[in-house]
C-alpha positions in Angstrom: 18.1 -38.6 -7.2 20.5 -37.8 -4.5 19.8 -35.5 -1.5 22.3 -32.9 -2.8 20.9 -32.8 -6.3 17.3 -32.4 -4.9 18.5 -29.6 -2.7 20.2 -27.9 -5.7 17.0 -28.2 -7.7 14.9 -26.8 -4.9 17.3 -23.9 -4.2 17.6 -22.8 -7.8 13.9 -22.7 -8.5 12.7 -19.2 -9.3 10.2 -19.1 -6.5 12.8 -19.8 -3.8 15.2 -17.2 -5.3 12.3 -14.7 -5.4 11.5 -15.4 -1.8 15.1 -14.9 -0.8 15.3 -11.6 -2.6 12.0 -10.5 -1.0 13.3 -11.3 2.5 16.5 -9.4 1.9 14.7 -6.4 0.5 12.1 -6.6 3.3 14.9 -6.6 5.9 16.5 -3.5 4.3 13.1 -1.8 4.1 12.5 -2.5 7.7 15.7 -0.8 8.7 14.7 2.2 6.6 11.3 2.4 8.3 13.0 2.0 11.7 15.2 5.0 10.9 12.2 7.0 9.6 10.3 6.4 12.9 13.2 6.8 15.3 15.2 9.5 13.6 12.6 11.6 11.7 9.1 11.1 13.1 9.5 10.6 16.9 11.7 13.6 17.7 9.2 16.2 16.4 6.3 14.2 18.0 8.2 14.1 21.3 8.9 17.9 21.0 5.2 18.6 20.4 4.1 16.7 23.5 6.6 18.5 25.8 10.1 17.4 24.8 9.6 13.7 25.5 12.1 11.2 24.2 10.0 8.1 23.5 13.0 5.9 24.0 13.1 7.0 27.6 9.4 6.3 28.4 9.5 3.4 30.8 8.2 2.3 34.1 10.7 0.8 36.6 9.3 -2.2 38.4 11.9 -2.4 41.1 14.7 0.1 42.1 15.3 3.5 40.8 14.3 6.2 40.1 16.5 6.2 37.0 17.2 9.2 34.7 17.1 7.1 31.5 16.3 3.6 30.3 20.0 2.9 29.7 20.7 3.8 33.3 17.9 1.4 34.5 19.2 -1.4 32.3 22.8 -0.8 33.5 21.5 -1.2 37.0 19.7 -4.4 36.1 16.3 -3.0 37.1 13.3 -4.6 35.5 11.4 -2.1 33.3 8.3 -1.8 31.1 9.5 0.0 28.0 6.3 1.5 26.7 8.1 4.2 24.7 10.0 1.5 22.7 6.7 -0.3 22.2 5.1 2.9 20.7 8.0 3.1 18.3 7.5 -0.5 17.2 3.8 0.0 16.8 4.4 3.1 14.6 7.0 1.1 12.6 4.4 -1.7 12.0 1.7 0.8 10.9 4.0 2.4 8.4 5.2 -1.0 7.0 1.6 -2.3 6.8 0.5 0.9 5.0 3.3 0.6 2.4 2.5 -3.1 1.8 -1.2 -2.2 1.5 -0.4 0.4 -1.1 1.8 -2.0 -3.0 -0.8 -4.7 -3.0 -3.5 -2.2 -4.1 -1.2 -1.0 -7.0 -0.6 -4.6 -8.0 -4.3 -5.4 -8.0 -5.0 -2.3 -10.1 -2.4 -3.5 -12.7 -3.8 -7.0 -12.8 -7.3 -5.6 -13.5 -6.0 -3.7 -16.5 -4.2 -6.7 -18.0 -6.1 -8.7 -20.7 -7.3 -12.1 -19.5 -4.9 -15.0 -20.2 -6.3 -17.9 -22.3 -5.8 -21.3 -20.8 -5.5 -24.2 -23.3 -6.5 -27.7 -22.1 -3.7 -30.2 -22.2 
């Protein structure tokens, strides 16, 4: 069997295609969650704690002071971007929660299915 035919067989197996589809959907879902965190959740949270824009929460290690993270980056100043880190943590928590709920739902469906009989070969 040639290398090309082995690769074709591998690439067309259902599990590889399922994985590829899962990665694509996961990537799109990640972008939706990023938008949810950055555009929907963080602005009201920032407003509740005094009008803070989490994207501009940073510590300048050298130089400054700078009015925004973009200004610090433009000046080439090294920064610790803890506001962006908070956004990423919140994004992770939302994705982890959604995946937990999906797995929980799948497990519930599996419990309700009748057992599959396995016949010896």
